[in-house]
C-alpha positions as CSV (number, residue, x, y, z in Angstrom):
1,M,134.6,-174.3,48.0
2,S,131.2,-175.4,47.0
3,T,129.8,-178.7,47.7
4,L,127.2,-178.4,44.9
5,P,127.6,-181.2,42.2
6,L,130.1,-180.5,39.5
7,L,131.2,-177.0,40.7
8,E,134.5,-176.3,42.2
9,T,133.5,-172.8,43.2
10,T,130.4,-170.6,42.9
11,D,131.8,-167.2,44.3
12,R,134.1,-166.5,41.4
13,V,134.1,-165.2,37.7
14,F,135.4,-167.5,35.0
15,V,137.6,-165.4,32.8
16,A,140.6,-166.5,30.4
17,G,140.1,-170.1,31.3
18,R,140.4,-169.8,35.1
19,W,138.3,-168.9,38.2
20,Q,139.3,-165.7,39.7
21,A,137.8,-163.3,42.4
22,G,135.5,-160.7,41.1
23,A,136.8,-157.2,41.1
24,S,134.5,-156.0,43.7
25,R,135.2,-159.0,46.0
26,E,131.6,-158.9,46.9
27,T,129.0,-161.7,46.6
28,L,125.4,-162.3,46.2
29,P,123.2,-164.9,47.8
30,L,121.6,-167.6,45.5
31,I,118.3,-168.6,46.9
32,N,116.7,-172.0,46.5
33,P,113.1,-171.3,45.7
34,S,111.9,-174.7,46.8
35,D,112.4,-173.7,50.6
36,G,114.0,-170.3,50.8
37,S,117.4,-171.5,52.0
38,T,120.7,-170.0,50.5
39,L,122.2,-172.4,48.0
40,A,125.5,-170.6,47.5
41,A,127.2,-167.2,47.2
42,I,127.8,-166.0,43.7
43,A,130.3,-163.3,42.6
44,R,128.9,-159.9,42.2
45,G,130.6,-159.2,38.9
46,N,130.8,-155.6,37.7
47,A,132.1,-153.5,34.8
48,A,135.6,-154.3,35.5
49,D,135.0,-157.9,35.3
50,I,133.2,-157.5,32.0
51,D,136.2,-155.5,30.7
52,A,138.5,-158.4,31.7
53,A,136.3,-160.9,30.1
54,V,135.9,-159.0,26.8
55,A,139.7,-158.7,26.8
56,A,140.1,-162.4,27.4
57,A,137.6,-163.2,24.5
58,Q,139.4,-160.9,22.1
59,A,142.8,-162.5,23.0
60,A,141.3,-165.9,22.3
61,L,140.1,-164.7,18.9
62,D,143.6,-163.3,18.2
63,G,145.2,-166.6,19.4
64,D,144.5,-170.3,19.9
65,W,140.6,-170.1,19.4
66,G,140.9,-167.8,16.4
67,R,143.3,-170.2,14.7
68,L,141.2,-173.2,14.8
69,T,139.5,-174.5,11.6
70,A,135.7,-174.8,11.5
71,A,136.1,-178.6,11.7
72,E,138.4,-178.3,14.8
73,R,135.8,-176.1,16.4
74,G,133.1,-178.6,15.7
75,R,135.1,-181.4,17.2
76,L,135.5,-179.5,20.3
77,L,131.8,-178.5,20.7
78,M,130.9,-182.4,20.0
79,R,133.3,-183.2,22.8
80,L,131.5,-180.8,25.0
81,S,128.2,-182.2,24.2
82,S,129.4,-185.7,25.2
83,R,130.7,-184.2,28.5
84,I,127.4,-182.6,29.2
85,T,125.6,-185.8,28.6
86,E,127.9,-187.6,31.0
87,A,127.1,-184.9,33.6
88,A,123.4,-184.7,32.9
89,D,122.2,-186.0,36.2
90,A,124.4,-183.6,38.2
91,L,123.5,-180.6,36.0
92,A,119.8,-181.4,36.4
93,R,120.2,-181.5,40.1
94,L,121.8,-178.1,40.0
95,E,119.1,-176.6,37.7
96,A,116.3,-178.1,39.7
97,M,117.6,-176.4,43.0
98,D,118.5,-173.3,41.3
99,V,115.4,-172.7,39.4
100,G,112.8,-174.7,41.2
101,K,111.7,-176.8,38.1
102,P,111.0,-180.5,38.7
103,L,114.0,-182.8,38.3
104,K,112.6,-184.5,35.2
105,Q,112.2,-181.1,33.4
106,A,115.7,-180.2,34.5
107,R,117.2,-183.3,33.2
108,A,115.4,-182.6,29.9
109,D,117.0,-179.3,29.7
110,A,120.4,-180.8,30.3
111,L,120.0,-183.1,27.5
112,A,118.7,-180.4,25.3
113,M,121.9,-178.3,26.1
114,A,124.0,-181.4,25.1
115,R,122.1,-181.6,21.9
116,Y,122.5,-178.0,21.1
117,F,126.2,-178.4,21.4
118,E,126.0,-181.6,19.3
119,F,123.9,-179.9,16.6
120,Y,126.1,-176.8,16.3
121,G,129.3,-179.0,16.6
122,G,128.2,-180.9,13.6
123,A,127.1,-177.7,11.6
124,A,130.4,-175.7,12.3
125,D,132.0,-176.7,9.0
126,K,128.8,-176.7,6.9
127,V,128.0,-172.9,6.7
128,M,128.9,-172.3,3.2
129,G,129.3,-169.1,1.1
130,Q,128.0,-168.6,-2.4
131,T,129.3,-167.5,-5.8
132,I,127.1,-164.9,-7.5
133,P,126.8,-164.5,-11.4
134,Y,127.8,-160.9,-12.1
135,A,129.9,-159.2,-14.7
136,R,132.0,-160.9,-17.4
137,G,135.5,-161.3,-16.2
138,T,134.6,-161.0,-12.6
139,T,134.1,-163.8,-9.9
140,V,132.0,-162.9,-6.9
141,L,131.8,-165.0,-3.8
142,T,130.5,-164.5,-0.2
143,L,132.0,-165.6,3.1
144,R,130.4,-166.1,6.5
145,E,132.6,-164.7,9.2
146,P,132.4,-164.4,13.0
147,H,131.3,-161.1,14.5
148,G,134.1,-161.4,17.1
149,V,133.3,-161.1,20.8
150,T,129.7,-161.9,21.4
151,G,127.7,-160.9,24.6
152,H,125.2,-163.4,26.0
153,I,122.6,-162.3,28.6
154,V,120.8,-165.4,29.8
155,P,117.6,-165.5,31.9
156,W,116.8,-167.5,35.0
157,N,114.0,-169.7,33.5
158,Y,115.9,-172.0,31.2
159,P,119.5,-171.4,31.8
160,M,120.8,-174.5,30.3
161,Q,118.6,-174.4,27.1
162,I,119.1,-170.8,26.3
163,L,122.9,-170.9,27.0
164,G,123.1,-174.0,24.6
165,R,121.2,-172.3,21.7
166,S,123.1,-169.0,22.1
167,V,126.6,-169.9,23.0
168,G,126.6,-173.1,21.1
169,A,125.8,-171.3,17.8
170,A,128.2,-168.3,18.5
171,L,131.1,-170.7,19.1
172,A,130.3,-172.8,16.1
173,M,130.8,-169.7,13.9
174,G,134.0,-168.9,15.6
175,N,132.9,-166.1,17.9
176,A,134.4,-165.9,21.5
177,C,131.7,-165.4,24.1
178,V,131.1,-163.4,27.4
179,L,128.1,-164.8,29.2
180,K,126.1,-162.9,32.0
181,P,123.8,-165.4,33.5
182,A,120.8,-164.3,35.7
183,E,121.6,-163.6,39.3
184,E,118.7,-165.7,40.4
185,A,119.9,-168.9,38.7
186,C,123.5,-169.2,37.4
187,L,124.9,-172.5,38.7
188,T,124.7,-174.4,35.5
189,A,126.3,-171.6,33.5
190,L,129.2,-171.7,35.9
191,A,129.3,-175.6,35.5
192,L,129.2,-175.2,31.7
193,A,132.4,-173.0,31.9
194,Q,134.1,-175.7,33.9
195,L,133.1,-178.4,31.5
196,A,134.3,-176.4,28.6
197,A,137.6,-176.1,30.1
198,E,137.8,-179.8,30.9
199,V,137.3,-180.7,27.3
200,G,139.9,-178.4,26.0
201,L,138.2,-175.2,24.8
202,P,141.0,-172.6,24.5
203,A,141.2,-170.1,27.4
204,G,138.9,-167.1,26.6
205,A,136.6,-168.7,24.2
206,V,134.0,-168.9,27.1
207,N,133.9,-166.4,29.8
208,V,131.1,-166.2,32.5
209,V,130.5,-163.1,34.7
210,P,127.7,-163.5,37.2
211,G,126.2,-160.5,38.8
212,L,123.3,-158.0,38.7
213,G,121.7,-157.1,35.5
214,E,121.9,-153.4,36.3
215,E,125.7,-153.7,36.9
216,A,127.3,-156.8,34.9
217,G,124.6,-157.0,32.4
218,A,124.5,-153.2,31.6
219,A,128.1,-153.2,31.1
220,L,128.1,-156.0,28.8
221,A,125.4,-154.7,26.5
222,A,127.1,-151.3,26.4
223,H,130.7,-152.6,26.0
224,P,132.3,-151.2,22.8
225,G,134.4,-154.4,22.4
226,V,131.3,-156.6,22.0
227,A,130.3,-157.0,18.4
228,H,126.9,-158.7,18.9
229,V,124.6,-159.1,21.8
230,S,122.0,-161.8,22.3
231,F,119.5,-161.2,25.1
232,T,116.5,-163.3,26.3
233,G,114.3,-161.7,28.9
234,S,111.5,-159.1,29.4
235,V,110.4,-156.4,26.9
236,A,111.4,-153.6,29.2
237,V,115.0,-154.8,29.7
238,G,115.3,-155.9,26.1
239,K,114.8,-152.2,25.0
240,L,117.5,-151.2,27.4
241,V,119.9,-153.7,26.0
242,Q,119.1,-152.7,22.5
243,A,119.6,-149.0,23.4
244,A,122.9,-149.7,25.0
245,A,124.3,-151.9,22.2
246,A,123.1,-149.1,19.7
247,R,125.7,-146.7,21.1
248,H,128.4,-148.9,19.4
249,T,126.1,-150.1,16.5
250,A,126.3,-153.7,17.7
251,P,123.4,-155.9,16.3
252,V,121.1,-157.6,18.9
253,T,119.1,-160.7,19.0
254,L,116.1,-160.3,21.2
255,E,113.9,-163.0,22.5
256,L,111.3,-161.3,24.6
257,G,108.0,-162.2,26.2
258,G,104.9,-163.8,24.8
259,K,101.2,-164.5,25.3
260,S,100.9,-167.4,23.0
261,P,97.6,-168.9,22.0
262,Q,96.5,-172.4,21.3
263,V,93.5,-172.3,19.1
264,V,91.1,-175.2,19.4
265,F,88.5,-175.6,16.7
266,A,85.3,-177.6,17.1
267,D,86.6,-180.5,15.0
268,A,89.9,-180.9,17.0
269,D,91.0,-184.2,18.4
270,L,90.6,-183.2,22.0
271,E,92.3,-186.5,23.4
272,A,95.4,-185.6,21.6
273,A,95.2,-181.9,22.3
274,L,94.5,-182.0,26.1
275,P,98.0,-182.9,27.4
276,F,99.5,-180.1,25.2
277,L,96.8,-177.6,26.2
278,V,97.7,-177.9,30.0
279,N,101.3,-178.9,30.0
280,A,102.4,-176.0,27.7
281,G,100.9,-173.7,30.2
282,I,102.3,-175.0,33.5
283,Q,105.7,-176.3,32.4
284,N,108.3,-174.7,34.7
285,A,105.3,-173.2,36.7
286,G,104.4,-171.3,33.6
287,Q,107.7,-169.3,33.5
288,T,108.2,-169.9,29.9
289,C,108.3,-167.1,27.3
290,S,106.5,-169.4,24.8
291,A,104.1,-170.8,27.3
292,A,100.6,-171.3,25.9
293,S,98.9,-169.0,28.4
294,R,95.9,-168.3,26.4
295,I,93.5,-171.2,25.1
296,L,91.1,-170.0,22.5
297,V,88.2,-172.5,22.0
298,E,85.3,-172.5,19.6
299,R,82.2,-171.7,21.3
300,S,80.5,-175.0,20.5
301,R,83.1,-177.1,22.4
302,F,84.0,-174.4,25.0
303,D,82.4,-176.0,28.0
304,E,83.7,-179.4,27.3
305,V,87.4,-178.2,26.8
306,V,87.1,-176.1,30.0
307,S,85.7,-179.1,31.9
308,R,88.4,-181.5,30.8
309,M,91.2,-179.0,31.4
310,G,89.8,-178.3,34.8
311,E,90.0,-181.9,35.8
312,R,93.7,-181.9,34.8
313,Y,94.4,-178.9,36.8
314,R,92.7,-180.3,39.9
315,A,95.0,-183.3,39.6
316,L,98.3,-181.5,39.3
317,R,100.8,-182.2,42.1
318,V,102.9,-179.3,43.4
319,G,106.0,-179.5,45.5
320,P,109.8,-179.0,45.8
321,A,111.9,-179.4,42.7
322,L,113.7,-182.4,44.0
323,D,110.3,-184.2,44.8
324,D,110.1,-184.3,40.9
325,L,106.3,-183.6,40.7
326,D,104.3,-181.9,38.0
327,V,105.0,-178.3,39.2
328,G,107.6,-176.6,41.3
329,P,107.9,-173.2,42.9
330,L,108.3,-169.9,41.1
331,I,111.9,-168.5,41.0
332,S,111.6,-166.0,43.7
333,A,109.4,-164.3,46.3
334,R,108.9,-161.2,44.0
335,Q,107.8,-163.4,41.2
336,K,105.3,-165.1,43.4
337,E,104.1,-161.6,44.6
338,I,103.6,-160.6,40.8
339,V,101.6,-163.7,40.0
340,E,99.5,-163.6,43.2
341,G,98.7,-160.0,42.2
342,Y,97.2,-161.2,38.9
343,L,95.2,-163.9,40.7
344,G,93.9,-161.1,43.1
345,L,92.9,-159.1,40.1
346,A,91.1,-162.1,38.6
347,R,89.1,-162.5,42.0
348,D,88.4,-158.9,42.3
349,M,87.1,-158.8,38.7
350,G,84.8,-161.9,39.3
351,L,86.7,-164.3,36.9
352,R,85.7,-168.0,37.5
353,V,88.3,-170.4,38.6
354,A,87.6,-173.4,36.3
355,G,90.4,-175.5,37.8
356,Q,93.0,-175.1,40.4
357,A,95.8,-177.4,42.0
358,V,95.8,-177.9,45.7
359,L,98.8,-176.8,47.5
360,P,99.8,-179.3,50.2
361,A,99.9,-178.1,53.8
362,S,103.4,-179.8,53.9
363,L,105.1,-177.3,51.5
364,P,108.2,-175.6,53.0
365,R,107.2,-172.3,54.5
366,G,110.1,-170.5,52.7
367,G,109.2,-171.7,49.2
368,C,107.7,-169.6,46.4
369,Y,104.5,-171.7,45.7
370,V,101.4,-170.6,43.6
371,A,98.5,-172.9,42.9
372,P,98.3,-173.5,39.2
373,T,95.1,-171.9,38.2
374,L,92.7,-172.1,35.1
375,L,90.5,-169.2,34.6
376,A,87.5,-169.4,32.2
377,P,85.6,-167.7,30.5
378,V,87.9,-164.7,29.9
379,D,87.0,-162.1,27.4
380,A,89.5,-161.0,24.6
381,G,91.1,-157.8,25.6
382,H,91.0,-158.5,29.4
383,R,94.3,-157.7,31.2
384,L,94.9,-161.3,32.1
385,E,94.4,-162.2,28.4
386,Q,96.6,-159.4,27.3
387,E,99.5,-159.4,29.7
388,E,102.3,-162.0,30.4
389,I,101.9,-163.3,33.8
390,F,104.9,-165.6,33.8
391,G,103.3,-168.1,36.2
392,P,101.2,-171.2,36.3
393,V,97.9,-169.4,35.1
394,Q,96.0,-169.9,32.0
395,V,93.0,-168.2,30.5
396,V,90.4,-169.8,28.2
397,V,88.7,-167.4,25.6
398,P,85.8,-168.4,23.5
399,F,85.6,-167.6,19.8
400,D,82.8,-167.7,17.2
401,D,84.6,-168.6,13.8
402,E,87.9,-168.6,11.9
403,A,88.0,-164.9,11.5
404,D,87.3,-164.4,15.2
405,A,90.1,-166.7,16.3
406,I,92.5,-164.9,14.0
407,R,91.4,-161.5,15.6
408,I,91.8,-162.8,19.1
409,G,95.0,-164.7,18.4
410,N,96.7,-161.6,17.0
411,G,95.2,-159.2,19.4
412,T,98.1,-158.9,22.0
413,P,101.3,-157.0,21.7
414,Y,103.2,-160.3,21.4
415,G,104.0,-162.7,18.6
416,L,106.1,-165.7,19.7
417,V,104.4,-169.0,19.2
418,A,100.9,-170.3,18.4
419,G,99.2,-173.6,18.2
420,V,96.3,-174.7,16.1
421,W,94.1,-177.8,16.6
422,T,91.9,-178.9,13.6
423,K,91.4,-181.8,11.4
424,D,90.7,-179.4,8.4
425,G,94.0,-179.2,6.6
426,S,93.1,-176.0,4.6
427,R,92.0,-174.3,7.8
428,A,95.3,-175.2,9.4
429,L,97.3,-173.7,6.6
430,R,95.2,-170.5,6.5
431,M,95.6,-170.1,10.3
432,A,99.4,-170.8,10.0
433,H,99.7,-168.0,7.6
434,A,97.3,-165.5,9.3
435,L,98.7,-165.9,12.9
436,K,101.4,-163.1,13.3
437,C,104.2,-164.9,15.3
438,G,107.6,-166.7,14.8
439,Q,106.4,-170.4,15.2
440,V,103.0,-172.0,14.5
441,F,102.4,-175.7,15.6
442,V,99.5,-177.6,14.0
443,N,98.1,-180.4,16.0
444,N,101.0,-180.2,18.5
445,Y,102.8,-177.6,20.5
446,G,106.2,-177.2,21.5
447,A,107.1,-174.3,23.9
448,G,110.1,-173.2,22.0
449,G,110.6,-176.9,21.1
450,G,113.1,-178.4,18.7
451,I,116.9,-177.6,18.6
452,E,116.6,-177.5,14.9
453,L,113.6,-175.3,14.5
454,P,114.4,-171.5,14.1
455,F,112.9,-169.7,17.1
456,G,112.0,-166.0,17.8
457,G,109.2,-163.5,17.7
458,V,107.7,-160.5,16.0
459,K,106.2,-157.4,17.6
460,A,107.1,-157.2,21.3
461,S,108.3,-160.6,21.2
462,G,111.5,-159.5,19.8
463,H,113.6,-160.0,16.5
464,G,116.4,-162.2,15.3
465,R,116.1,-165.9,15.3
466,E,118.0,-168.6,17.5
467,K,118.1,-172.3,17.1
468,G,118.6,-174.2,13.8
469,F,120.8,-173.0,11.0
470,E,119.3,-169.4,11.2
471,A,121.2,-168.8,14.5
472,L,124.5,-169.4,12.7
473,Y,123.6,-166.7,10.2
474,G,122.7,-164.4,13.1
475,F,126.1,-165.0,14.8
476,S,128.0,-164.3,11.6
477,T,128.4,-161.5,9.2
478,L,128.3,-161.8,5.4
479,K,131.3,-160.5,3.4
480,T,131.1,-160.2,-0.4
481,I,134.2,-160.5,-2.4
482,A,134.5,-159.4,-6.1
483,I,137.6,-160.5,-8.0
484,K,138.3,-158.9,-11.5
485,H,140.3,-161.4,-13.5
486,D,140.0,-160.4,-17.2
């Protein structure tokens, strides 16, 4: 039995409303990235567990869960939201230890997950069909219906937020869910299953199978009983998920990588912009798909912006998650190696470090820490300006005019989020239209922010939308009914 907050067990799968041993009877170690210690043992779920979870989800659809009205589903999700809010401190501690993010960030994620279930609970009975003018003597109407069993493959960087926006919307529409959390960080997903059972969600409505991506995740994506797959993660794995789901023609929502720019024009309010410029790059140690990892600055203010950002970088405090400082560790030794490889490339290519935090000598030896680093100037087209680093590293790129900013802003394979800083309203609208991405923030920046705001990308950043009402449409299928009555 686990002594971790909220959790009765960590080494089981949650299927059909109860904890049970995984089919393999094997476990995987869950490592605390703050110090390298083992937090817990988790079940090494496999294809047999996915089979059982999909069967349980289908049974729920055919039984108690499927018989609920939309209003009844909504009330259960609202109840779950309240229970998550009550447990926010315990959930935040689990997430901080599991992912390595500072405690205050983890608590914000717990409250965001609660808000997702509140939002989708309130929306469950408000997704309406339409009537369509058609031929005389015929009435045509449309219905929104659930897909059925939905598969959710959730990454390690924001387990609670991504679970909330994906599972919350799917449940609101009446789907039954099978969730495969990341093997690096799955404690809050297991806790959510437990809380869902506590508030009375019918058995099988939510099932959680931890395990390796190439085993449990691959089995979920390829399962013929799964009618829709939601995946958040890397471009490479997203392509594999989409190919696997295509074998049984299941639609897929993909939220993949990003290399999001914030574009700073000479007339920008720098005092307002500076916190967003830095925080949106180093939040969660830069391990955010929508992180503002590129700062594009008009040349006349380039030196000033770099200098001011550098000051902020040098003041950042780095330490273990539970110390609740500005930046915690990366998720794993492997991720640390990847980020350090990019910093080594920057050194080899002579890029200037314009600001860097100092790593205290007292940091735990087994922790996965990398000093947050600002590199400037970096040319458009450079590898560090093009590739997603997924660590606390930002590059600053000069531009000459609006056309140049658009060219550079759109000049990567990605298109997830962008920010624009200017006092010129016409320019702001032109930029918002010209930047090819799923979200544009003007004189603010939310790294995927806003429960109500549709979120997703174009190009290599994926397709489909989560969050807001758009997610409800994605987790449903449209049926047209034509009734001849004359």
